[in-house]
Every structure is written in C-alpha cells, then in structure tokens.
N, CA, C and O of each residue as an XYZ file, in Angstrom:
820
protein
N    -144.205   -106.617     96.179
C    -145.039   -105.167     96.786
C    -145.908   -106.210     98.037
O    -146.856   -106.976     97.862
N    -145.102   -105.849     99.386
C    -145.514   -106.499    100.409
C    -146.390   -105.929    101.208
O    -145.827   -104.922    101.638
N    -147.617   -106.013    101.722
C    -148.349   -105.301    102.439
C    -148.354   -105.961    104.490
O    -148.617   -107.048    105.004
N    -148.009   -104.884    104.936
C    -148.037   -105.416    106.002
C    -149.110   -104.232    106.747
O    -149.281   -103.066    106.391
N    -149.987   -105.241    108.315
C    -150.879   -104.506    108.792
C    -150.839   -104.183    109.622
O    -150.893   -105.081    110.462
N    -150.720   -102.782    110.189
C    -150.550   -102.008    111.745
C    -151.431   -102.826    113.026
O    -152.284   -103.691    112.827
N    -151.132   -102.481    113.934
C    -152.089   -103.159    115.170
C    -153.466   -102.945    114.885
O    -153.758   -101.967    114.196
N    -154.706   -103.992    115.467
C    -155.681   -104.198    114.990
C    -156.571   -102.894    115.263
O    -157.564   -102.729    114.554
N    -156.284   -102.030    116.184
C    -156.950   -100.987    116.286
C    -156.934    -99.998    115.458
O    -157.670    -99.012    115.466
N    -156.046   -100.270    114.698
C    -156.069    -99.094    113.067
C    -156.162    -99.415    112.174
O    -155.624   -100.492    111.916
N    -156.927    -98.675    111.074
C    -157.301    -99.306    109.972
C    -156.573    -98.697    108.761
O    -157.094    -98.632    107.647
N    -155.182    -98.199    109.084
C    -154.637    -97.789    108.418
C    -153.572    -98.888    107.769
O    -153.320    -99.704    108.656
N    -153.033    -99.129    106.853
C    -152.322   -100.064    106.109
C    -151.170    -99.361    105.744
O    -151.108    -98.239    105.242
N    -149.958   -100.378    106.142
C    -148.193    -99.365    105.205
C    -147.936   -100.291    104.654
O    -147.860   -101.376    105.230
N    -147.686   -100.110    103.138
C    -147.064   -100.438    102.114
C    -145.744   -100.179    101.801
O    -145.307    -99.141    101.303
N    -144.899   -101.537    102.231
C    -143.434   -101.844    101.851
C    -143.182   -102.046    100.311
O    -143.614   -103.074     99.791
N    -142.523   -101.144     99.576
C    -142.265   -101.622     98.506
C    -140.470   -101.923     98.222
O    -139.569   -101.141     98.525
N    -140.351   -102.980     97.708
C    -139.478   -103.601     97.315
C    -138.856   -103.252     95.768
O    -139.339   -103.221     94.637
N    -137.428   -102.993     96.394
C    -136.978   -101.966     95.042
C    -136.539   -103.177     94.344
O    -135.938   -103.962     95.077
N    -136.744   -103.710     92.545
C    -136.393   -104.534     92.162
C    -134.609   -104.483     91.674
O    -134.167   -103.340     91.553
N    -133.586   -105.677     91.394
C    -133.002   -104.984     90.945
C    -133.071   -105.519     89.475
O    -133.614   -106.539     89.050
N    -132.379   -104.561     88.828
C    -132.421   -103.867     87.343
C    -131.070   -103.591     86.422
O    -131.010   -102.895     85.409
N    -129.898   -104.406     87.124
C    -128.748   -104.054     86.687
C    -127.922   -105.001     86.716
O    -127.568   -105.524     87.773
N    -127.363   -105.469     85.194
C    -126.406   -106.722     85.352
C    -125.361   -106.514     85.759
O    -125.060   -105.407     86.205
N    -124.627   -107.408     85.717
C    -123.181   -107.700     86.194
C    -122.442   -107.047     84.943
O    -122.786   -106.997     83.762
N    -121.079   -106.466     85.728
C    -120.232   -105.669     84.517
C    -119.116   -106.520     84.509
O    -118.508   -106.752     85.554
N    -118.767   -107.037     83.369
C    -117.668   -107.628     83.200
C    -116.402   -107.271     82.719
O    -116.312   -106.668     81.650
N    -115.299   -107.604     83.454
C    -114.157   -107.120     83.419
C    -113.260   -107.648     82.973
O    -113.572   -108.656     82.338
N    -111.518   -107.275     83.035
C    -110.629   -108.486     83.320
C    -111.173   -109.525     82.282
O    -111.677   -110.507     82.826
N    -111.184   -109.534     81.196
C    -111.370   -110.837     80.665
C    -110.453   -111.070     79.026
O    -110.433   -110.482     77.945
N    -109.661   -112.470     79.730
C    -108.287   -112.713     79.060
C    -108.350   -113.996     78.587
O    -109.335   -114.725     78.464
N    -107.268   -114.184     78.351
C    -107.445   -115.548     77.468
C    -105.784   -116.135     77.938
O    -104.730   -115.538     77.721
N    -105.943   -117.369     78.576
C    -104.052   -117.921     79.257
C    -104.305   -119.705     78.808
O    -105.199   -120.469     78.445
N    -102.941   -119.689     79.107
C    -103.033   -121.315     78.920
C    -103.377   -121.423     77.201
O    -104.214   -122.151     76.666
N    -102.657   -120.675     76.702
C    -103.105   -121.756     75.070
C    -101.921   -122.641     74.707
O    -100.707   -122.466     74.809
N    -102.414   -123.309     74.403
C    -102.228   -124.561     73.947
C    -102.070   -125.079     72.055
O    -102.235   -124.351     71.076
N    -101.755   -126.354     72.085
C    -101.923   -126.682     70.424
C    -103.613   -126.926     70.015
O    -104.170   -126.770     68.928
N    -104.233   -127.420     71.489
C    -105.664   -128.153     72.007
C    -106.701   -127.255     73.014
O    -107.869   -127.538     73.277
N    -106.012   -126.224     73.441
C    -107.310   -126.074     74.723
C    -106.707   -124.744     74.711
O    -105.658   -124.558     74.094
N    -107.518   -123.449     75.591
C    -107.127   -122.426     76.310
C    -108.332   -122.102     77.399
O    -109.400   -122.661     77.648
N    -107.861   -121.288     77.770
C    -108.568   -121.072     79.394
C    -109.048   -119.274     79.125
O    -108.334   -118.323     78.806
N    -110.379   -119.333     79.379
C    -110.791   -118.256     79.389
C    -111.347   -117.519     80.897
O    -112.469   -117.861     81.270
N    -110.631   -116.597     81.690
C    -111.242   -116.160     82.440
C    -111.451   -114.453     82.365
O    -110.831   -113.757     81.561
N    -112.448   -113.912     83.363
C    -112.984   -112.863     83.721
C    -114.030   -112.466     84.814
O    -114.931   -113.251     85.112
N    -113.942   -111.608     85.232
C    -114.675   -110.849     86.404
C    -115.482   -110.612     86.465
O    -115.752   -110.722     85.269
N    -116.862   -110.119     87.145
C    -117.808   -109.835     87.627
C    -118.067   -108.744     88.757
O    -117.744   -109.084     89.896
N    -118.490   -107.755     88.620
C    -118.793   -106.866     90.348
C    -119.569   -107.435     91.108
O    -119.536   -107.164     92.308
N    -120.694   -108.605     90.468
C    -121.260   -109.419     91.556
C    -121.547   -110.493     90.998
O    -121.622   -110.860     89.825
N    -121.699   -110.954     91.968
C    -122.487   -112.883     91.930
C    -122.953   -113.083     91.080
O    -124.131   -112.753     90.945
N    -122.214   -113.768     90.013
C    -123.079   -114.144     88.769
C    -122.657   -115.770     87.889
O    -121.541   -116.161     87.547
N    -124.014   -116.459     87.714
C    -123.266   -117.797     86.786
C    -122.801   -117.120     85.411
O    -122.721   -115.949     85.039
N    -122.556   -118.227     84.876
C    -121.624   -118.239     83.953
C    -121.559   -118.757     82.448
O    -122.067   -119.866     82.612
N    -121.271   -118.681     81.112
C    -120.900   -119.535     80.044
C    -120.178   -118.550     79.248
O    -120.170   -117.319     79.281
N    -119.524   -119.478     78.465
C    -118.797   -119.141     76.992
C    -119.449   -119.835     76.074
O    -119.614   -121.051     76.182
N    -119.966   -119.008     74.898
C    -120.415   -119.501     73.529
C    -119.193   -119.159     72.807
O    -118.526   -118.124     72.815
N    -118.982   -120.786     71.881
C    -117.577   -120.191     70.871
C    -118.105   -120.982     69.718
O    -119.024   -121.801     69.707
N    -117.215   -120.501     68.604
C    -117.952   -120.776     67.111
C    -116.074   -120.842     66.414
O    -114.976   -120.807     66.970
N    -116.562   -120.958     64.851
C    -115.795   -120.596     63.745
C    -115.750   -119.317     63.246
O    -114.872   -118.902     62.488
N    -116.517   -118.800     63.586
C    -116.901   -117.369     62.705
C    -117.356   -116.759     63.980
O    -117.718   -117.222     65.062
N    -117.158   -115.078     63.291
C    -117.631   -114.259     64.364
C    -119.599   -114.240     64.420
O    -120.477   -114.422     63.578
N    -119.574   -113.885     66.032
C    -121.015   -113.858     66.444
C    -121.896   -115.322     65.817
O    -123.084   -115.527     65.568
N    -120.799   -116.065     65.732
C    -121.644   -117.459     64.821
C    -121.352   -118.709     65.687
O    -120.890   -119.714     65.146
N    -121.627   -118.676     67.131
C    -121.632   -119.700     67.708
C    -122.337   -120.488     68.296
O    -123.290   -120.166     69.005
N    -121.667   -122.491     67.909
C    -122.567   -123.445     68.367
C    -121.992   -124.573     69.506
O    -122.409   -125.632     69.978
N    -121.070   -123.917     69.629
C    -120.795   -124.706     70.786
C    -120.904   -123.616     72.036
O    -121.053   -122.394     72.062
N    -120.707   -125.011     73.439
C    -120.894   -123.379     75.252
C    -120.316   -124.458     75.619
O    -120.139   -125.553     75.084
N    -119.973   -123.877     76.872
C    -119.355   -123.936     78.298
C    -119.731   -123.471     79.207
O    -119.492   -122.272     79.358
N    -120.527   -124.228     80.285
C    -121.673   -123.514     81.588
C    -120.361   -123.770     82.748
O    -119.612   -124.743     82.835
N    -120.381   -123.142     83.164
C    -119.297   -122.714     84.297
C    -120.578   -123.559     85.946
O    -121.201   -122.913     86.789
N    -120.496   -125.161     85.774
C    -120.885   -124.412     87.176
C    -122.721   -124.730     87.195
O    -123.627   -124.242     86.519
N    -122.717   -125.702     88.229
C    -124.055   -125.707     88.519
C    -125.168   -124.229     88.538
O    -124.920   -123.570     89.548
N    -126.244   -123.618     87.717
C    -127.125   -122.350     87.127
C    -127.722   -122.483     88.506
O    -127.933   -121.320     88.847
N    -128.120   -123.318     89.516
C    -128.631   -122.613     90.412
C    -127.899   -122.390     91.638
O    -128.351   -121.489     92.345
N    -126.685   -123.113     92.133
C    -126.120   -122.362     93.363
C    -124.548   -121.565     93.136
O    -124.101   -120.795     93.986
N    -123.906   -121.857     92.002
C    -122.393   -121.532     91.453
C    -122.780   -119.836     91.181
O    -123.031   -119.781     89.977
N    -122.884   -118.901     91.581
C    -122.520   -117.833     91.974
C    -121.182   -117.163     91.799
O    -120.585   -117.417     92.846
N    -120.630   -116.655     91.256
C    -119.147   -116.147     91.238
C    -118.548   -114.714     91.311
O    -119.346   -113.881     90.881
N    -117.484   -114.246     91.691
C    -117.748   -113.476     91.340
C    -116.103   -113.208     89.787
O    -115.884   -112.200     89.116
N    -115.408   -114.443     89.773
C    -114.397   -115.109     89.250
C    -114.880   -116.203     88.029
O    -115.689   -117.033     88.443
N    -114.587   -116.305     86.892
C    -115.351   -116.995     86.590
C    -114.100   -117.389     85.828
O    -113.056   -116.742     85.905
N    -114.249   -118.476     85.091
C    -112.939   -119.300     84.328
C    -113.131   -120.323     84.146
O    -113.407   -121.045     85.104
N    -113.052   -121.008     82.430
C    -113.355   -122.065     81.544
C    -112.511   -122.724     80.826
O    -111.805   -121.846     80.329
N    -112.230   -123.496     80.547
C    -111.302   -124.289     79.551
C    -111.917   -124.458     78.826
O    -113.065   -124.894     78.910
N    -111.155   -124.072     77.621
C    -112.362   -124.980     76.596
C    -111.245   -125.404     75.657
O    -110.320   -124.739     75.190
N    -111.657   -127.023     75.460
C    -111.033   -128.438     75.099
C    -111.869   -129.165     74.079
O    -113.096   -129.115     74.166
N    -111.261   -129.853     73.097
C    -112.313   -130.925     72.607
C    -112.132   -131.225     71.194
O    -111.859   -130.109     70.754
N    -112.109   -132.074     70.143
C    -112.050   -132.624     68.977
C    -111.799   -131.800     68.397
O    -110.851   -131.846     67.613
N    -112.592   -130.668     68.565
C    -112.782   -129.462     67.483
C    -111.409   -128.809     66.985
O    -110.876   -128.568     65.902
N    -111.030   -128.603     68.747
C    -109.534   -127.819     68.433
C    -108.476   -128.497     68.185
O    -108.057   -129.543     68.681
N    -107.886   -127.519     67.008
C    -107.055   -128.179     66.556
C    -105.454   -127.341     66.748
O    -105.326   -126.344     67.458
N    -104.029   -128.138     65.767
C    -103.134   -126.688     66.340
C    -103.425   -125.298     65.038
O    -103.681   -125.336     63.835
N    -103.235   -124.233     65.974
C    -103.516   -122.982     64.943
C    -104.712   -122.944     64.537
O    -104.938   -122.481     63.418
N    -106.021   -123.540     65.553
C    -107.274   -123.087     65.088
C    -107.880   -121.729     65.493
O    -107.773   -121.452     66.688
N    -108.516   -120.808     64.672
C    -109.123   -119.455     65.313
C    -110.288   -119.990     65.724
O    -110.771   -121.101     65.506
N    -110.683   -119.072     66.343
C    -111.805   -119.457     67.696
C    -112.232   -118.345     67.771
O    -111.398   -117.440     67.797
N    -113.815   -117.967     67.841
C    -114.845   -116.958     68.294
C    -115.139   -117.302     69.335
O    -115.144   -118.528     69.447
N    -115.424   -116.716     70.268
C    -116.043   -116.408     71.299
C    -116.487   -115.083     71.760
O    -116.057   -113.970     71.456
N    -117.913   -115.603     72.953
C    -118.854   -114.396     74.015
C    -118.456   -114.936     75.209
O    -118.143   -116.125     75.155
N    -118.372   -114.323     76.406
C    -118.698   -114.896     77.206
C    -120.469   -114.348     78.177
O    -120.980   -113.249     77.959
N    -121.028   -115.279     79.068
C    -122.087   -114.459     79.511
C    -122.479   -113.929     80.979
O    -123.709   -113.966     80.990
N    -122.134   -113.566     81.929
C    -123.088   -113.812     82.969
C    -124.131   -113.434     83.195
O    -124.556   -112.629     82.366
N    -125.031   -113.771     84.324
C    -126.288   -113.629     85.020
C    -126.484   -113.415     85.810
O    -126.236   -114.411     86.488
N    -126.900   -112.538     86.511
C    -127.084   -112.494     88.264
C    -128.228   -113.143     89.106
O    -129.279   -113.476     88.558
N    -128.034   -113.304     90.318
C    -129.418   -114.053     90.978
C    -130.905   -113.675     90.194
O    -131.859   -114.423     89.980
N    -130.711   -112.107     89.826
C    -132.200   -111.730     89.736
C    -132.744   -111.738     88.136
O    -133.703   -111.084     87.727
N    -131.990   -112.538     87.426
C    -131.847   -112.932     85.988
C    -131.135   -111.896     84.917
O    -131.151   -111.812     83.689
N    -130.344   -110.963     86.245
C    -130.052   -109.784     85.111
C    -128.927   -110.273     84.042
O    -128.566   -111.369     84.470
N    -128.244   -109.998     82.921
C    -127.498   -110.712     82.025
C    -127.205   -109.667     81.266
O    -127.888   -108.882     80.609
N    -125.201   -109.885     81.626
C    -124.672   -109.063     80.612
C    -123.747   -109.742     79.818
O    -123.095   -110.692     80.250
N    -123.621   -109.161     78.292
C    -122.134   -110.356     77.244
C    -120.936   -109.646     77.400
O    -120.896   -108.531     77.920
N    -120.138   -110.136     77.052
C    -118.607   -109.142     75.946
C    -119.239   -109.357     75.267
O    -120.287   -110.002     75.276
N    -118.238   -108.396     73.888
C    -118.766   -108.365     72.852
C    -117.877   -109.858     72.056
O    -117.232   -110.697     72.685
N    -118.059   -109.838     70.809
C    -116.880   -111.034     70.055
C    -115.387   -111.083     70.247
O    -114.594   -110.404     69.595
N    -115.094   -111.869     71.113
C    -113.661   -111.917     71.043
C    -113.136   -113.179     70.170
O    -113.749   -114.227     69.965
N    -111.738   -112.784     69.671
C    -110.709   -114.021     68.849
C    -109.634   -114.659     70.134
O    -109.240   -114.247     71.225
N    -109.500   -115.495     69.568
C    -108.388   -116.337     70.244
C    -107.633   -117.448     69.248
O    -108.357   -118.097     68.492
N    -106.476   -117.632     69.237
C    -105.920   -118.787     68.232
C    -105.028   -119.617     69.155
O    -104.544   -119.111     70.168
N    -104.764   -121.146     68.741
C    -104.379   -121.959     68.982
C    -103.089   -121.818     68.974
O    -102.837   -120.684     68.568
N    -102.073   -122.445     69.237
C    -100.910   -122.480     68.966
C    -100.802   -123.780     67.913
O    -101.234   -124.902     68.177
N    -100.307   -123.495     66.983
C    -100.128   -124.026     65.403
C     -98.464   -124.841     64.945
O     -97.517   -125.186     65.652
N     -98.563   -124.873     64.322
C     -97.424   -125.935     63.479
C     -96.607   -124.143     62.817
O     -97.195   -123.076     62.636
N     -95.222   -124.455     62.630
C     -94.483   -123.654     62.690
C     -93.859   -123.797     60.731
O     -94.161   -124.876     60.219
N     -93.178   -122.916     59.911
C     -92.931   -123.529     58.914
C     -92.021   -122.644     58.292
O     -92.384   -121.469     58.342
N     -90.662   -122.915     57.569
C     -89.959   -121.804     57.008
C     -89.936   -122.052     55.295
O     -89.792   -123.166     54.791
N     -90.102   -120.825     54.544
C     -90.032   -121.279     53.237
C     -89.216   -120.473     52.785
O     -89.490   -119.275     52.861
N     -87.550   -121.050     51.979
C     -87.258   -120.487     51.052
C     -86.853   -120.058     50.173
O     -86.555   -120.776     49.218
N     -86.732   -119.105     50.158
C     -87.435   -118.731     48.253
C     -85.931   -118.242     47.401
O     -84.997   -117.606     47.890
N     -86.064   -118.798     45.909
C     -84.664   -118.812     45.436
C     -85.229   -118.586     43.687
O     -86.167   -119.128     43.102
N     -84.189   -117.532     43.186
C     -84.930   -117.260     42.010
C     -83.906   -118.235     41.115
O     -83.058   -118.942     41.660
N     -84.091   -118.178     39.738
C     -84.072   -119.368     38.811
C     -82.742   -118.966     38.469
O     -82.514   -118.787     37.272
N     -81.722   -118.772     39.388
C     -80.356   -118.821     38.996
C     -79.598   -119.232     40.677
O     -78.379   -119.221     40.852
N     -80.455   -119.520     41.605
C     -80.660   -120.322     42.885
C     -79.678   -118.983     43.570
O     -78.620   -119.038     44.196
N     -80.341   -118.054     43.246
C     -80.072   -117.092     44.632
C     -80.756   -117.038     45.172
O     -81.819   -117.522     44.783
N     -80.659   -116.219     46.876
C     -81.981   -115.813     47.714
C     -82.234   -114.755     46.781
O     -81.571   -114.007     46.063
N     -84.191   -115.099     47.227
C     -84.795   -114.099     46.839
C     -84.628   -112.991     47.366
O     -85.108   -112.242     46.515
N     -84.129   -112.097     48.532
C     -84.662   -111.061     49.129
C     -85.164   -110.040     49.700
O     -84.758   -109.039     49.110
N     -85.963   -109.729     50.704
C     -86.638   -108.803     50.690
C     -88.313   -108.565     49.512
O     -88.738   -107.639     48.821
N     -88.886   -110.234     49.902
C     -89.657   -110.031     49.044
C     -90.940   -110.362     49.652
O     -90.821   -110.721     50.823
N     -92.092   -110.348     49.216
C     -93.218   -110.507     50.268
C     -93.920   -111.754     49.933
O     -93.735   -112.046     48.752
N     -94.739   -112.676     50.633
C     -94.717   -113.816     50.083
C     -96.143   -114.302     51.356
O     -96.311   -114.139     52.565
N     -96.841   -114.881     50.343
C     -98.522   -114.915     51.107
C     -98.753   -116.616     51.202
O     -98.493   -117.336     50.238
N     -99.175   -117.052     52.249
C     -99.382   -118.116     52.617
C    -100.820   -118.485     53.094
O    -101.152   -118.301     54.265
N    -101.591   -118.962     52.247
C    -102.970   -118.800     52.202
C    -103.508   -120.472     52.779
O    -102.799   -121.446     52.523
N    -104.771   -120.616     53.532
C    -105.810   -119.543     53.721
C    -106.025   -118.191     53.665
O    -106.542   -117.436     52.841
N    -105.429   -118.045     54.892
C    -105.576   -116.853     55.899
C    -105.869   -115.537     54.850
O    -107.030   -115.127     54.852
N    -105.073   -114.975     54.119
C    -103.558   -115.045     54.535
C    -102.262   -115.463     55.142
O    -101.884   -116.169     54.207
N    -101.375   -115.539     55.956
C    -100.509   -114.980     56.573
C     -99.276   -114.778     55.659
O     -98.800   -115.563     54.838
N     -98.798   -113.283     56.072
C     -97.894   -112.612     55.184
C     -96.774   -112.012     55.678
O     -97.050   -111.026     56.362
N     -95.295   -112.311     55.555
C     -94.093   -112.329     55.393
C     -93.369   -111.541     53.875
O     -93.775   -111.243     52.752
N     -91.991   -111.435     54.708
C     -90.711   -110.695     53.754
C     -89.946   -111.608     54.426
O     -89.863   -111.791     55.640
N     -89.270   -112.288     53.319
C     -87.950   -112.932     53.100
C     -86.430   -111.747     54.018
O     -86.207   -110.537     53.976
N     -85.794   -112.813     54.670
C     -84.909   -111.693     54.574
C     -83.432   -111.884     53.978
O     -83.651   -111.916     52.767
N     -81.885   -112.046     54.180
C     -80.995   -112.169     53.537
C     -81.021   -113.446     52.890
O     -80.478   -113.791     51.840
N     -81.504   -113.880     53.426
C     -81.117   -115.400     52.891
C     -82.262   -116.269     51.903
O     -82.265   -117.378     51.369
N     -83.223   -115.108     51.984
C     -84.141   -115.525     51.140
C     -85.301   -116.734     51.979
O     -86.089   -117.558     51.516
N     -84.963   -116.379     53.274
C     -86.125   -117.413     54.417
C     -87.103   -116.796     55.147
O     -86.504   -116.289     56.096
N     -88.661   -116.470     55.275
C     -89.542   -116.268     55.616
C     -89.977   -117.321     56.524
O     -89.640   -118.421     56.085
N     -90.752   -117.399     57.894
C     -91.157   -118.214     58.524
C     -92.416   -117.847     58.791
O     -92.681   -116.654     58.939
N     -93.489   -118.934     58.905
C     -94.863   -118.506     59.352
C     -94.700   -119.483     60.648
O     -93.989   -120.442     60.951
N     -95.845   -118.648     61.308
C     -95.923   -119.553     62.827
C     -97.623   -119.526     62.631
O     -98.419   -118.916     61.918
N     -97.703   -120.858     64.009
C     -98.843   -121.086     64.290
C    -100.227   -121.396     63.055
O    -101.403   -121.040     62.978
N     -99.382   -122.175     62.291
C    -100.487   -122.742     60.863
C    -101.161   -123.714     61.155
O    -100.974   -124.218     62.262
N    -101.945   -124.162     60.448
C    -102.991   -125.133     60.629
C    -102.082   -126.720     59.866
O    -101.024   -126.681     59.238
N    -102.673   -127.618     60.094
C    -102.318   -128.815     59.367
C    -102.809   -128.911     57.917
O    -103.853   -128.465     57.443
N    -101.869   -129.558     57.350
C    -102.839   -129.123     55.807
C    -101.704   -128.872     54.501
O    -100.478   -128.757     54.485
N    -102.853   -128.847     53.338
C    -101.702   -128.375     52.473
C    -102.092   -126.659     52.232
O    -103.267   -126.327     52.390
N    -101.329   -125.887     51.948
C    -101.679   -124.262     51.960
C    -100.840   -123.943     50.437
O    -100.038   -124.828     50.138
N    -100.931   -122.957     49.611
C    -100.662   -122.295     48.804
C     -99.944   -121.143     48.727
O    -100.604   -120.156     48.402
N     -99.367   -121.062     48.829
C     -97.831   -119.984     48.750
C     -97.779   -119.350     47.605
O     -97.494   -119.868     46.526
N     -98.023   -118.329     47.780
C     -97.835   -116.061     46.716
C     -96.901   -115.853     47.239
O     -96.691   -115.723     48.445
N     -95.658   -115.753     45.656
C     -94.574   -115.230     45.936
C     -94.511   -113.517     45.139
O     -94.162   -113.166     44.012
N     -94.833   -113.034     45.887
C     -94.816   -111.009     44.750
C     -92.957   -110.861     44.209
O     -92.328   -109.840     44.488
N     -92.291   -112.063     43.417
C     -90.897   -111.728     43.146
C     -91.382   -109.867     42.397
O     -92.477   -109.340     42.592
N     -90.721   -109.503     41.927
C     -89.776   -108.703     41.636
C     -90.733   -108.047     39.613
O     -91.110   -106.955     39.186
N     -90.710   -109.446     39.044
C     -90.426   -109.849     37.781
C     -92.022   -109.840     37.431
O     -92.730   -109.232     36.629
N     -92.246   -110.938     38.560
C     -93.571   -111.629     38.589
C     -94.058   -112.295     39.671
O     -93.449   -112.575     40.704
N     -95.423   -112.584     39.321
C     -96.248   -113.616     41.153
C     -96.068   -115.092     40.874
O     -96.383   -115.500     39.756
N     -95.654   -115.829     41.662
C     -95.405   -117.153     41.421
C     -96.235   -117.927     42.474
O     -96.636   -117.280     43.442
N     -96.569   -119.402     42.378
C     -97.522   -120.033     43.274
C     -97.209   -121.217     43.042
O     -96.987   -121.813     41.988
N     -97.202   -121.691     44.666
C     -96.714   -122.854     44.556
C     -97.766   -123.715     45.980
O     -98.921   -123.439     46.303
N     -96.860   -124.762     46.568
C     -98.193   -125.372     47.537
C     -96.845   -126.246     48.469
O     -95.847   -126.918     48.209
N     -97.417   -125.840     49.408
C     -96.575   -126.520     50.612
C     -97.572   -127.554     51.560
O     -98.733   -127.252     51.282
N     -97.550   -128.652     52.570
C     -97.937   -129.299     53.308
C     -97.065   -129.052     54.309
O     -95.845   -128.902     54.251
N     -97.801   -129.022     55.234
C     -98.276   -128.616     56.817
C     -98.458   -129.857     57.742
O     -99.600   -130.188     58.059
N     -97.165   -130.693     58.273
C     -97.718   -131.884     59.078
C     -97.694   -131.371     60.221
O     -97.706   -130.160     60.443
N     -97.644   -132.580     61.352
C     -97.707   -132.859     62.606
C     -96.284   -132.490     63.053
O     -96.117   -132.349     64.265
N     -95.306   -132.328     62.284
C     -94.275   -131.773     62.864
C     -93.786   -130.096     62.970
O     -93.890   -129.321     62.019
N     -93.254   -129.730     64.278
C     -93.432   -128.912     65.363
C     -92.871   -127.563     63.981
O     -93.486   -126.622     63.480
N     -91.512   -128.074     63.781
C     -91.421   -127.101     62.519
C     -90.693   -127.850     61.023
O     -90.068   -128.884     60.782
N     -90.943   -127.251     60.625
C     -90.469   -128.005     59.069
C     -89.485   -126.324     58.275
O     -89.462   -125.214     58.807
N     -88.919   -126.655     57.148
C     -88.452   -125.984     56.170
C     -88.418   -126.302     54.749
O     -87.983   -127.420     54.475
N     -88.672   -125.784     54.086
C     -89.571   -125.805     52.476
C     -88.596   -124.858     51.788
O     -88.478   -123.660     52.045
N     -87.498   -125.971     50.327
C     -87.394   -124.697     49.385
C     -87.966   -124.663     48.273
O     -88.421   -125.670     47.731
N     -88.047   -122.862     47.524
C     -89.010   -122.750     46.511
C     -87.730   -122.554     45.940
O     -86.692   -122.515     46.599
N     -87.833   -122.393     44.319
C     -86.723   -122.421     43.131
C     -87.971   -121.446     42.160
O     -88.537   -122.160     41.333
N     -88.336   -120.307     42.162
C     -89.072   -119.517     41.362
C     -89.064   -119.930     39.682
O     -89.884   -119.609     38.822
N     -87.657   -120.876     39.539
C     -87.104   -120.876     38.031
C     -88.336   -122.452     38.214
O     -88.629   -122.868     37.093
N     -88.769   -122.982     38.955
C     -89.547   -124.474     38.606
C     -91.383   -124.074     38.982
O     -92.285   -124.890     38.793
N     -91.547   -122.981     39.407
C     -92.701   -122.485     40.084
C     -93.637   -121.946     38.543
O     -93.099   -121.333     37.621
N     -95.162   -122.366     38.576
C     -95.512   -121.552     37.511
C     -96.020   -119.973     38.385
O     -96.053   -119.634     39.568
N     -96.411   -119.213     36.894
C     -96.271   -117.451     37.654
C     -98.143   -117.470     37.214
O     -98.801   -117.882     36.259
N     -98.480   -116.702     38.662
C     -99.410   -116.963     38.682
C    -100.799   -115.909     37.585
O    -100.601   -114.848     36.992
N    -101.381   -116.269     37.622
C    -102.977   -115.947     36.231
C    -102.433   -114.320     36.208
O    -102.592   -113.975     37.379
N    -102.000   -113.414     35.630
C    -101.907   -112.271     35.402
C    -101.352   -111.481     36.056
O    -101.543   -110.266     36.093
N    -100.240   -112.425     36.921
C     -98.791   -112.018     37.208
C     -97.487   -112.406     36.340
O     -96.374   -112.010     36.686
C-alpha cells in the first residue's frame, strides 16, 4: 500500500492500493522430443513469463534429480525447454518427471507426473515347440516390466526399447507355461531361439 499526500493546503490523504498478482502461470503444450538412447528434451509454454525447472527420477512422484533453466533472477520466458542427459540415462530407461514454472511475483505452477522412455535395444525371440515347429499366436512375456507380445506365423515376437541385461522370458504355451532367460546386450538388435522341449516349466504351469 502506497500513501500519497496531496498539496500542503489540504489535510486529506489519498491512498492507492496496489493489487498483488496471485495467479500462477498456466502450463501448456508440454511435450517430449529428441528422444535418443541417452537423452530427451522436454518443452512447454507458459501464458506469462516465468522461470522453470524439471524434476525427474525413476519412480512416479519420487524425483531426486533436477534441471534448472537459466539464472533464476533474470531468465523469465514464455517458452521453456530442458534436455535431460547424464550417466543415469541409459538405453530403454523409463523416467518420471514434473515441470514447474514460477512467475516474477513468486506464483508457482506444476504439471502432473509425466513419463518418458529412452530408445532401447531390440530383441526378436523365436519360439519352437518340442518338435521344432514354430509356436504360433502364443503370448510371450519379457520381464521385469513386463513387456508383452504374441508370436507370428514364424513363431517370432519382437520386443523394442529393452534395457541392457538379463531378462526372464515366460512363454504361455497351450499345454503349459515355460520359462527361460535371455541376455540383451549393446547390439541395436538381436535374435534368440528357444525350444520349449529344452525349457523348464513354470511352477504351477
């Protein structure tokens, strides 16, 4: 509140009230672009100039890393973009993130939890029955996600954006469930053939 005294020959005081901004920015056009094996760009807009930050981590609403956009005292913008990168970001990784924008009077807006997945590796699994015949139209699960797919006429199913390492395979065959393991390495794509005659049955399957 600012008080201003009118000419000295008057005893009246005029008070001018300043209306404080209490409305947070509106976040819109939130999108993820330039996704690669180890980075991704998050961009969005606000309806008023704001400073911004991206919080991110491996679990929903549990963020342990952040990326600030510029100097908090000067970089108030309408367009915002942050590229996430670093040793944590590995092929096929899923990330949860949230963006926040704060205007010049301290009003803060936050997005809901969002998810992105980096480009991972590809593996094609060919399933044969005990007679070496392709096991067609059969559900196959790749853990730990799990990723799900069904075999085609050649007994093949392809999983994409898989993380590097050892994975459990569950084959939902007509007569029983079978389990095996596959190792996904740093090759862009690879193939594995599994014969149910050589696999162990899943407990209870």
